[in-house]
mmCIF file as gemmi writes it, N, C-alpha and C atoms, coordinates in Angstrom:
data_model
loop_
_atom_site.group_PDB
_atom_site.id
_atom_site.type_symbol
_atom_site.label_atom_id
_atom_site.label_alt_id
_atom_site.label_comp_id
_atom_site.label_asym_id
_atom_site.label_entity_id
_atom_site.label_seq_id
_atom_site.pdbx_PDB_ins_code
_atom_site.Cartn_x
_atom_site.Cartn_y
_atom_site.Cartn_z
_atom_site.occupancy
_atom_site.B_iso_or_equiv
_atom_site.pdbx_formal_charge
_atom_site.auth_seq_id
_atom_site.auth_asym_id
_atom_site.pdbx_PDB_model_num
ATOM 1 N N . MET Axp A 1 ? 40.417 -17.702 19.182 1 0 ? 1 A 1
ATOM 2 C CA . MET Axp A 1 ? 39.339 -16.852 19.65 1 0 ? 1 A 1
ATOM 3 C C . MET Axp A 1 ? 39.288 -15.553 18.852 1 0 ? 1 A 1
ATOM 4 N N . ALA Axp A 2 ? 40.462 -15.007 18.519 1 0 ? 2 A 1
ATOM 5 C CA . ALA Axp A 2 ? 40.49 -13.744 17.772 1 0 ? 2 A 1
ATOM 6 C C . ALA Axp A 2 ? 39.922 -13.929 16.371 1 0 ? 2 A 1
ATOM 7 N N . LYS Axp A 3 ? 40.175 -15.068 15.764 1 0 ? 3 A 1
ATOM 8 C CA . LYS Axp A 3 ? 39.66 -15.319 14.421 1 0 ? 3 A 1
ATOM 9 C C . LYS Axp A 3 ? 38.133 -15.42 14.439 1 0 ? 3 A 1
ATOM 10 N N . THR Axp A 4 ? 37.569 -16.048 15.434 1 0 ? 4 A 1
ATOM 11 C CA . THR Axp A 4 ? 36.12 -16.159 15.55 1 0 ? 4 A 1
ATOM 12 C C . THR Axp A 4 ? 35.486 -14.785 15.725 1 0 ? 4 A 1
ATOM 13 N N . THR Axp A 5 ? 36.062 -13.961 16.545 1 0 ? 5 A 1
ATOM 14 C CA . THR Axp A 5 ? 35.542 -12.61 16.768 1 0 ? 5 A 1
ATOM 15 C C . THR Axp A 5 ? 35.588 -11.793 15.488 1 0 ? 5 A 1
ATOM 16 N N . SER Axp A 6 ? 36.69 -11.86 14.753 1 0 ? 6 A 1
ATOM 17 C CA . SER Axp A 6 ? 36.807 -11.072 13.529 1 0 ? 6 A 1
ATOM 18 C C . SER Axp A 6 ? 35.856 -11.557 12.438 1 0 ? 6 A 1
ATOM 19 N N . THR Axp A 7 ? 35.519 -12.842 12.404 1 0 ? 7 A 1
ATOM 20 C CA . THR Axp A 7 ? 34.59 -13.332 11.392 1 0 ? 7 A 1
ATOM 21 C C . THR Axp A 7 ? 33.149 -12.954 11.72 1 0 ? 7 A 1
ATOM 22 N N . LEU Axp A 8 ? 32.865 -12.62 12.944 1 0 ? 8 A 1
ATOM 23 C CA . LEU Axp A 8 ? 31.522 -12.2 13.328 1 0 ? 8 A 1
ATOM 24 C C . LEU Axp A 8 ? 31.309 -10.709 13.156 1 0 ? 8 A 1
ATOM 25 N N . VAL Axp A 9 ? 32.361 -9.947 13.102 1 0 ? 9 A 1
ATOM 26 C CA . VAL Axp A 9 ? 32.242 -8.498 13.036 1 0 ? 9 A 1
ATOM 27 C C . VAL Axp A 9 ? 31.574 -8.041 11.739 1 0 ? 9 A 1
ATOM 28 N N . LEU Axp A 10 ? 32.001 -8.549 10.595 1 0 ? 10 A 1
ATOM 29 C CA . LEU Axp A 10 ? 31.424 -8.116 9.317 1 0 ? 10 A 1
ATOM 30 C C . LEU Axp A 10 ? 29.936 -8.435 9.189 1 0 ? 10 A 1
ATOM 31 N N . PRO Axp A 11 ? 29.48 -9.631 9.52 1 0 ? 11 A 1
ATOM 32 C CA . PRO Axp A 11 ? 28.035 -9.874 9.44 1 0 ? 11 A 1
ATOM 33 C C . PRO Axp A 11 ? 27.224 -8.978 10.37 1 0 ? 11 A 1
ATOM 34 N N . ILE Axp A 12 ? 27.742 -8.688 11.544 1 0 ? 12 A 1
ATOM 35 C CA . ILE Axp A 12 ? 27.028 -7.819 12.479 1 0 ? 12 A 1
ATOM 36 C C . ILE Axp A 12 ? 26.947 -6.403 11.924 1 0 ? 12 A 1
ATOM 37 N N . ILE Axp A 13 ? 28.029 -5.899 11.365 1 0 ? 13 A 1
ATOM 38 C CA . ILE Axp A 13 ? 28.027 -4.557 10.764 1 0 ? 13 A 1
ATOM 39 C C . ILE Axp A 13 ? 27.038 -4.522 9.605 1 0 ? 13 A 1
ATOM 40 N N . PHE Axp A 14 ? 27.028 -5.559 8.78 1 0 ? 14 A 1
ATOM 41 C CA . PHE Axp A 14 ? 26.104 -5.623 7.653 1 0 ? 14 A 1
ATOM 42 C C . PHE Axp A 14 ? 24.653 -5.58 8.133 1 0 ? 14 A 1
ATOM 43 N N . LEU Axp A 15 ? 24.312 -6.338 9.157 1 0 ? 15 A 1
ATOM 44 C CA . LEU Axp A 15 ? 22.947 -6.365 9.67 1 0 ? 15 A 1
ATOM 45 C C . LEU Axp A 15 ? 22.533 -5.009 10.23 1 0 ? 15 A 1
ATOM 46 N N . ILE Axp A 16 ? 23.433 -4.333 10.919 1 0 ? 16 A 1
ATOM 47 C CA . ILE Axp A 16 ? 23.133 -3.009 11.467 1 0 ? 16 A 1
ATOM 48 C C . ILE Axp A 16 ? 22.897 -2.016 10.337 1 0 ? 16 A 1
ATOM 49 N N . MET Axp A 17 ? 23.743 -2.048 9.321 1 0 ? 17 A 1
ATOM 50 C CA . MET Axp A 17 ? 23.58 -1.133 8.191 1 0 ? 17 A 1
ATOM 51 C C . MET Axp A 17 ? 22.266 -1.41 7.462 1 0 ? 17 A 1
ATOM 52 N N . PHE Axp A 18 ? 21.92 -2.666 7.274 1 0 ? 18 A 1
ATOM 53 C CA . PHE Axp A 18 ? 20.675 -3.022 6.598 1 0 ? 18 A 1
ATOM 54 C C . PHE Axp A 18 ? 19.472 -2.508 7.384 1 0 ? 18 A 1
ATOM 55 N N . ALA Axp A 19 ? 19.514 -2.636 8.696 1 0 ? 19 A 1
ATOM 56 C CA . ALA Axp A 19 ? 18.405 -2.166 9.533 1 0 ? 19 A 1
ATOM 57 C C . ALA Axp A 19 ? 18.26 -0.651 9.437 1 0 ? 19 A 1
ATOM 58 N N . LEU Axp A 20 ? 19.365 0.082 9.41 1 0 ? 20 A 1
ATOM 59 C CA . LEU Axp A 20 ? 19.306 1.537 9.314 1 0 ? 20 A 1
ATOM 60 C C . LEU Axp A 20 ? 18.778 1.982 7.958 1 0 ? 20 A 1
ATOM 61 N N . VAL Axp A 21 ? 19.204 1.341 6.894 1 0 ? 21 A 1
ATOM 62 C CA . VAL Axp A 21 ? 18.743 1.697 5.559 1 0 ? 21 A 1
ATOM 63 C C . VAL Axp A 21 ? 17.259 1.393 5.422 1 0 ? 21 A 1
ATOM 64 N N . GLU Axp A 22 ? 16.821 0.275 5.929 1 0 ? 22 A 1
ATOM 65 C CA . GLU Axp A 22 ? 15.415 -0.115 5.837 1 0 ? 22 A 1
ATOM 66 C C . GLU Axp A 22 ? 14.519 0.903 6.535 1 0 ? 22 A 1
ATOM 67 N N . GLN Axp A 23 ? 14.965 1.469 7.649 1 0 ? 23 A 1
ATOM 68 C CA . GLN Axp A 23 ? 14.185 2.468 8.372 1 0 ? 23 A 1
ATOM 69 C C . GLN Axp A 23 ? 14.068 3.761 7.589 1 0 ? 23 A 1
ATOM 70 N N . ASN Axp A 24 ? 15.093 4.144 6.859 1 0 ? 24 A 1
ATOM 71 C CA . ASN Axp A 24 ? 15.128 5.439 6.205 1 0 ? 24 A 1
ATOM 72 C C . ASN Axp A 24 ? 14.454 5.458 4.835 1 0 ? 24 A 1
ATOM 73 N N . VAL Axp A 25 ? 14.136 4.299 4.299 1 0 ? 25 A 1
ATOM 74 C CA . VAL Axp A 25 ? 13.496 4.256 2.998 1 0 ? 25 A 1
ATOM 75 C C . VAL Axp A 25 ? 12.021 4.569 3.2 1 0 ? 25 A 1
ATOM 76 N N . GLY Axp A 26 ? 11.507 5.534 2.418 1 0 ? 26 A 1
ATOM 77 C CA . GLY Axp A 26 ? 10.116 5.918 2.567 1 0 ? 26 A 1
ATOM 78 C C . GLY Axp A 26 ? 9.311 5.575 1.342 1 0 ? 26 A 1
ATOM 79 N N . CYS Axp A 27 ? 8.016 5.729 1.462 1 0 ? 27 A 1
ATOM 80 C CA . CYS Axp A 27 ? 7.122 5.553 0.331 1 0 ? 27 A 1
ATOM 81 C C . CYS Axp A 27 ? 6.991 6.88 -0.396 1 0 ? 27 A 1
ATOM 82 N N . THR Axp A 28 ? 6.639 6.825 -1.668 1 0 ? 28 A 1
ATOM 83 C CA . THR Axp A 28 ? 6.436 8.042 -2.443 1 0 ? 28 A 1
ATOM 84 C C . THR Axp A 28 ? 5.068 8 -3.102 1 0 ? 28 A 1
ATOM 85 N N . ALA Axp A 29 ? 4.521 9.187 -3.35 1 0 ? 29 A 1
ATOM 86 C CA . ALA Axp A 29 ? 3.245 9.3 -4.041 1 0 ? 29 A 1
ATOM 87 C C . ALA Axp A 29 ? 3.254 10.571 -4.871 1 0 ? 29 A 1
ATOM 88 N N . SER Axp A 30 ? 2.649 10.496 -6.029 1 0 ? 30 A 1
ATOM 89 C CA . SER Axp A 30 ? 2.51 11.666 -6.886 1 0 ? 30 A 1
ATOM 90 C C . SER Axp A 30 ? 1.215 12.376 -6.508 1 0 ? 30 A 1
ATOM 91 N N . MET Axp A 31 ? 1.29 13.706 -6.371 1 0 ? 31 A 1
ATOM 92 C CA . MET Axp A 31 ? 0.132 14.488 -5.942 1 0 ? 31 A 1
ATOM 93 C C . MET Axp A 31 ? -0.359 15.431 -7.036 1 0 ? 31 A 1
ATOM 94 N N . GLY Axp A 32 ? -0.025 15.135 -8.281 1 0 ? 32 A 1
ATOM 95 C CA . GLY Axp A 32 ? -0.481 15.975 -9.383 1 0 ? 32 A 1
ATOM 96 C C . GLY Axp A 32 ? 0.533 17.052 -9.722 1 0 ? 32 A 1
ATOM 97 N N . PRO Axp A 33 ? 0.166 17.963 -10.614 1 0 ? 33 A 1
ATOM 98 C CA . PRO Axp A 33 ? 1.111 19.003 -11.035 1 0 ? 33 A 1
ATOM 99 C C . PRO Axp A 33 ? 1.43 19.98 -9.903 1 0 ? 33 A 1
ATOM 100 N N . CYS Axp A 34 ? 2.642 20.53 -9.947 1 0 ? 34 A 1
ATOM 101 C CA . CYS Axp A 34 ? 3.048 21.537 -8.967 1 0 ? 34 A 1
ATOM 102 C C . CYS Axp A 34 ? 2.257 22.817 -9.216 1 0 ? 34 A 1
ATOM 103 N N . GLU Axp A 35 ? 1.809 23.418 -8.14 1 0 ? 35 A 1
ATOM 104 C CA . GLU Axp A 35 ? 1.073 24.671 -8.249 1 0 ? 35 A 1
ATOM 105 C C . GLU Axp A 35 ? 2.043 25.825 -8.029 1 0 ? 35 A 1
ATOM 106 N N . ILE Axp A 36 ? 1.98 26.826 -8.892 1 0 ? 36 A 1
ATOM 107 C CA . ILE Axp A 36 ? 2.879 27.978 -8.798 1 0 ? 36 A 1
ATOM 108 C C . ILE Axp A 36 ? 2.634 28.692 -7.481 1 0 ? 36 A 1
ATOM 109 N N . GLY Axp A 37 ? 3.705 28.931 -6.741 1 0 ? 37 A 1
ATOM 110 C CA . GLY Axp A 37 ? 3.624 29.65 -5.469 1 0 ? 37 A 1
ATOM 111 C C . GLY Axp A 37 ? 3.168 28.81 -4.291 1 0 ? 37 A 1
ATOM 112 N N . LYS Axp A 38 ? 2.923 27.521 -4.493 1 0 ? 38 A 1
ATOM 113 C CA . LYS Axp A 38 ? 2.476 26.65 -3.393 1 0 ? 38 A 1
ATOM 114 C C . LYS Axp A 38 ? 3.539 25.6 -3.124 1 0 ? 38 A 1
ATOM 115 N N . SER Axp A 39 ? 3.636 25.192 -1.873 1 0 ? 39 A 1
ATOM 116 C CA . SER Axp A 39 ? 4.629 24.208 -1.458 1 0 ? 39 A 1
ATOM 117 C C . SER Axp A 39 ? 4.06 22.801 -1.553 1 0 ? 39 A 1
ATOM 118 N N . CYS Axp A 40 ? 4.812 21.922 -2.16 1 0 ? 40 A 1
ATOM 119 C CA . CYS Axp A 40 ? 4.404 20.514 -2.205 1 0 ? 40 A 1
ATOM 120 C C . CYS Axp A 40 ? 4.436 19.898 -0.803 1 0 ? 40 A 1
ATOM 121 N N . THR Axp A 41 ? 5.351 20.358 0.034 1 0 ? 41 A 1
ATOM 122 C CA . THR Axp A 41 ? 5.464 19.804 1.382 1 0 ? 41 A 1
ATOM 123 C C . THR Axp A 41 ? 4.185 20.019 2.164 1 0 ? 41 A 1
ATOM 124 N N . THR Axp A 42 ? 3.579 21.192 2.05 1 0 ? 42 A 1
ATOM 125 C CA . THR Axp A 42 ? 2.341 21.474 2.771 1 0 ? 42 A 1
ATOM 126 C C . THR Axp A 42 ? 1.244 20.506 2.334 1 0 ? 42 A 1
ATOM 127 N N . LYS Axp A 43 ? 1.105 20.307 1.044 1 0 ? 43 A 1
ATOM 128 C CA . LYS Axp A 43 ? 0.101 19.376 0.509 1 0 ? 43 A 1
ATOM 129 C C . LYS Axp A 43 ? 0.372 17.963 1.016 1 0 ? 43 A 1
ATOM 130 N N . CYS Axp A 44 ? 1.632 17.563 1.072 1 0 ? 44 A 1
ATOM 131 C CA . CYS Axp A 44 ? 1.995 16.222 1.524 1 0 ? 44 A 1
ATOM 132 C C . CYS Axp A 44 ? 1.697 16.03 3.01 1 0 ? 44 A 1
ATOM 133 N N . LYS Axp A 45 ? 2.024 17.025 3.823 1 0 ? 45 A 1
ATOM 134 C CA . LYS Axp A 45 ? 1.777 16.928 5.272 1 0 ? 45 A 1
ATOM 135 C C . LYS Axp A 45 ? 0.286 16.801 5.562 1 0 ? 45 A 1
ATOM 136 N N . VAL Axp A 46 ? -0.545 17.506 4.815 1 0 ? 46 A 1
ATOM 137 C CA . VAL Axp A 46 ? -1.991 17.403 5.01 1 0 ? 46 A 1
ATOM 138 C C . VAL Axp A 46 ? -2.479 15.994 4.665 1 0 ? 46 A 1
ATOM 139 N N . THR Axp A 47 ? -1.925 15.417 3.618 1 0 ? 47 A 1
ATOM 140 C CA . THR Axp A 47 ? -2.37 14.104 3.15 1 0 ? 47 A 1
ATOM 141 C C . THR Axp A 47 ? -1.768 12.945 3.938 1 0 ? 47 A 1
ATOM 142 N N . PHE Axp A 48 ? -0.446 13.013 4.227 1 0 ? 48 A 1
ATOM 143 C CA . PHE Axp A 48 ? 0.253 11.868 4.809 1 0 ? 48 A 1
ATOM 144 C C . PHE Axp A 48 ? 0.763 12.078 6.23 1 0 ? 48 A 1
ATOM 145 N N . GLY Axp A 49 ? 0.555 13.234 6.812 1 0 ? 49 A 1
ATOM 146 C CA . GLY Axp A 49 ? 0.982 13.485 8.188 1 0 ? 49 A 1
ATOM 147 C C . GLY Axp A 49 ? 2.249 14.327 8.266 1 0 ? 49 A 1
ATOM 148 N N . GLN Axp A 50 ? 2.632 14.674 9.476 1 0 ? 50 A 1
ATOM 149 C CA . GLN Axp A 50 ? 3.733 15.602 9.73 1 0 ? 50 A 1
ATOM 150 C C . GLN Axp A 50 ? 5.106 15.074 9.339 1 0 ? 50 A 1
ATOM 151 N N . MET Axp A 51 ? 5.248 13.782 9.174 1 0 ? 51 A 1
ATOM 152 C CA . MET Axp A 51 ? 6.552 13.217 8.803 1 0 ? 51 A 1
ATOM 153 C C . MET Axp A 51 ? 6.789 13.266 7.294 1 0 ? 51 A 1
ATOM 154 N N . ALA Axp A 52 ? 5.809 13.72 6.535 1 0 ? 52 A 1
ATOM 155 C CA . ALA Axp A 52 ? 5.918 13.744 5.068 1 0 ? 52 A 1
ATOM 156 C C . ALA Axp A 52 ? 6.651 14.993 4.595 1 0 ? 52 A 1
ATOM 157 N N . ASN Axp A 53 ? 7.329 14.873 3.478 1 0 ? 53 A 1
ATOM 158 C CA . ASN Axp A 53 ? 7.984 15.995 2.801 1 0 ? 53 A 1
ATOM 159 C C . ASN Axp A 53 ? 7.636 15.918 1.325 1 0 ? 53 A 1
ATOM 160 N N . GLY Axp A 54 ? 7.683 17.046 0.658 1 0 ? 54 A 1
ATOM 161 C CA . GLY Axp A 54 ? 7.365 17.045 -0.759 1 0 ? 54 A 1
ATOM 162 C C . GLY Axp A 54 ? 8.343 17.885 -1.554 1 0 ? 54 A 1
ATOM 163 N N . TYR Axp A 55 ? 8.399 17.614 -2.831 1 0 ? 55 A 1
ATOM 164 C CA . TYR Axp A 55 ? 9.23 18.402 -3.733 1 0 ? 55 A 1
ATOM 165 C C . TYR Axp A 55 ? 8.595 18.39 -5.115 1 0 ? 55 A 1
ATOM 166 N N . CYS Axp A 56 ? 8.957 19.362 -5.909 1 0 ? 56 A 1
ATOM 167 C CA . CYS Axp A 56 ? 8.441 19.469 -7.263 1 0 ? 56 A 1
ATOM 168 C C . CYS Axp A 56 ? 9.469 18.855 -8.208 1 0 ? 56 A 1
ATOM 169 N N . ASP Axp A 57 ? 9.105 17.74 -8.823 1 0 ? 57 A 1
ATOM 170 C CA . ASP Axp A 57 ? 9.981 17.041 -9.758 1 0 ? 57 A 1
ATOM 171 C C . ASP Axp A 57 ? 9.748 17.617 -11.154 1 0 ? 57 A 1
ATOM 172 N N . ARG Axp A 58 ? 10.722 18.368 -11.64 1 0 ? 58 A 1
ATOM 173 C CA . ARG Axp A 58 ? 10.598 19 -12.95 1 0 ? 58 A 1
ATOM 174 C C . ARG Axp A 58 ? 11.388 18.261 -14.034 1 0 ? 58 A 1
ATOM 175 N N . SER Axp A 59 ? 11.735 17.02 -13.76 1 0 ? 59 A 1
ATOM 176 C CA . SER Axp A 59 ? 12.533 16.265 -14.726 1 0 ? 59 A 1
ATOM 177 C C . SER Axp A 59 ? 11.755 15.938 -16.002 1 0 ? 59 A 1
ATOM 178 N N . THR Axp A 60 ? 10.444 15.972 -15.939 1 0 ? 60 A 1
ATOM 179 C CA . THR Axp A 60 ? 9.639 15.673 -17.122 1 0 ? 60 A 1
ATOM 180 C C . THR Axp A 60 ? 9.29 16.931 -17.912 1 0 ? 60 A 1
ATOM 181 N N . GLY Axp A 61 ? 9.677 18.092 -17.41 1 0 ? 61 A 1
ATOM 182 C CA . GLY Axp A 61 ? 9.373 19.348 -18.089 1 0 ? 61 A 1
ATOM 183 C C . GLY Axp A 61 ? 8.034 19.915 -17.657 1 0 ? 61 A 1
ATOM 184 N N . GLY Axp A 62 ? 7.697 21.074 -18.168 1 0 ? 62 A 1
ATOM 185 C CA . GLY Axp A 62 ? 6.428 21.702 -17.819 1 0 ? 62 A 1
ATOM 186 C C . GLY Axp A 62 ? 6.4 22.201 -16.384 1 0 ? 62 A 1
ATOM 187 N N . LEU Axp A 63 ? 5.217 22.166 -15.784 1 0 ? 63 A 1
ATOM 188 C CA . LEU Axp A 63 ? 5.049 22.636 -14.405 1 0 ? 63 A 1
ATOM 189 C C . LEU Axp A 63 ? 5.751 21.737 -13.401 1 0 ? 63 A 1
ATOM 190 N N . GLY Axp A 64 ? 5.878 20.494 -13.72 1 0 ? 64 A 1
ATOM 191 C CA . GLY Axp A 64 ? 6.484 19.533 -12.807 1 0 ? 64 A 1
ATOM 192 C C . GLY Axp A 64 ? 5.422 18.763 -12.056 1 0 ? 64 A 1
ATOM 193 N N . GLU Axp A 65 ? 5.851 17.718 -11.387 1 0 ? 65 A 1
ATOM 194 C CA . GLU Axp A 65 ? 4.961 16.831 -10.643 1 0 ? 65 A 1
ATOM 195 C C . GLU Axp A 65 ? 5.287 16.93 -9.159 1 0 ? 65 A 1
ATOM 196 N N . CYS Axp A 66 ? 4.268 17.151 -8.336 1 0 ? 66 A 1
ATOM 197 C CA . CYS Axp A 66 ? 4.448 17.23 -6.889 1 0 ? 66 A 1
ATOM 198 C C . CYS Axp A 66 ? 4.589 15.796 -6.351 1 0 ? 66 A 1
ATOM 199 N N . VAL Axp A 67 ? 5.726 15.505 -5.713 1 0 ? 67 A 1
ATOM 200 C CA . VAL Axp A 67 ? 6.007 14.17 -5.207 1 0 ? 67 A 1
ATOM 201 C C . VAL Axp A 67 ? 6.141 14.23 -3.693 1 0 ? 67 A 1
ATOM 202 N N . CYS Axp A 68 ? 5.447 13.314 -3.008 1 0 ? 68 A 1
ATOM 203 C CA . CYS Axp A 68 ? 5.514 13.224 -1.548 1 0 ? 68 A 1
ATOM 204 C C . CYS Axp A 68 ? 6.368 12.029 -1.144 1 0 ? 68 A 1
ATOM 205 N N . VAL Axp A 69 ? 7.162 12.219 -0.105 1 0 ? 69 A 1
ATOM 206 C CA . VAL Axp A 69 ? 7.93 11.139 0.503 1 0 ? 69 A 1
ATOM 207 C C . VAL Axp A 69 ? 7.466 11.061 1.954 1 0 ? 69 A 1
ATOM 208 N N . TYR Axp A 70 ? 7.02 9.883 2.368 1 0 ? 70 A 1
ATOM 209 C CA . TYR Axp A 70 ? 6.467 9.718 3.705 1 0 ? 70 A 1
ATOM 210 C C . TYR Axp A 70 ? 6.819 8.335 4.237 1 0 ? 70 A 1
ATOM 211 N N . PRO Axp A 71 ? 6.762 8.151 5.571 1 0 ? 71 A 1
ATOM 212 C CA . PRO Axp A 71 ? 7.068 6.826 6.125 1 0 ? 71 A 1
ATOM 213 C C . PRO Axp A 71 ? 6.042 5.798 5.649 1 0 ? 71 A 1
ATOM 214 N N . CYS Axp A 72 ? 6.53 4.658 5.221 1 0 ? 72 A 1
ATOM 215 C CA . CYS Axp A 72 ? 5.635 3.603 4.765 1 0 ? 72 A 1
ATOM 216 C C . CYS Axp A 72 ? 4.855 3.049 5.94 1 0 ? 72 A 1
ATOM 217 N N . PRO Axp A 73 ? 3.581 2.725 5.712 1 0 ? 73 A 1
ATOM 218 C CA . PRO Axp A 73 ? 2.821 2.089 6.787 1 0 ? 73 A 1
ATOM 219 C C . PRO Axp A 73 ? 3.362 0.684 7.031 1 0 ? 73 A 1
ATOM 220 N N . PRO Axp A 74 ? 3.236 0.198 8.255 1 0 ? 74 A 1
ATOM 221 C CA . PRO Axp A 74 ? 3.723 -1.153 8.525 1 0 ? 74 A 1
ATOM 222 C C . PRO Axp A 74 ? 2.929 -2.167 7.721 1 0 ? 74 A 1
ATOM 223 N N . PRO Axp A 75 ? 3.575 -3.245 7.312 1 0 ? 75 A 1
ATOM 224 C CA . PRO Axp A 75 ? 2.863 -4.259 6.532 1 0 ? 75 A 1
ATOM 225 C C . PRO Axp A 75 ? 1.763 -4.901 7.366 1 0 ? 75 A 1
ATOM 226 N N . LYS Axp A 76 ? 0.678 -5.257 6.711 1 0 ? 76 A 1
ATOM 227 C CA . LYS Axp A 76 ? -0.419 -5.924 7.41 1 0 ? 76 A 1
ATOM 228 C C . LYS Axp A 76 ? -0.049 -7.396 7.629 1 0 ? 76 A 1
ATOM 229 N N . THR Axp A 77 ? -0.306 -7.869 8.827 1 0 ? 77 A 1
ATOM 230 C CA . THR Axp A 77 ? -0.004 -9.262 9.121 1 0 ? 77 A 1
ATOM 231 C C . THR Axp A 77 ? -1.303 -10.052 9.058 1 0 ? 77 A 1
ATOM 232 N N . HIS Axp A 78 ? -1.243 -11.187 8.411 1 0 ? 78 A 1
ATOM 233 C CA . HIS Axp A 78 ? -2.411 -12.058 8.294 1 0 ? 78 A 1
ATOM 234 C C . HIS Axp A 78 ? -2.244 -13.216 9.268 1 0 ? 78 A 1
ATOM 235 N N . LEU Axp A 79 ? -3.281 -13.468 10.018 1 0 ? 79 A 1
ATOM 236 C CA . LEU Axp A 79 ? -3.199 -14.573 10.99 1 0 ? 79 A 1
ATOM 237 C C . LEU Axp A 79 ? -3.762 -15.834 10.42 1 0 ? 79 A 1
């Protein structure tokens, strides 16, 4: 009985971790160049709702690109 219980523990932990990671992954969208003195988060919240956050990605150089992270919409189901 103990061996059966221990073999079920790892798959259950894996499934729980997968479910938590899947919930936390968001969609991203580029909102154009970053504006000096303006927050990307404000622009993102107006476009994608209150759960959205934004940041200025300056990895490409220049002014940078305003990137929004927001909850992905649920997939459409086809009947």
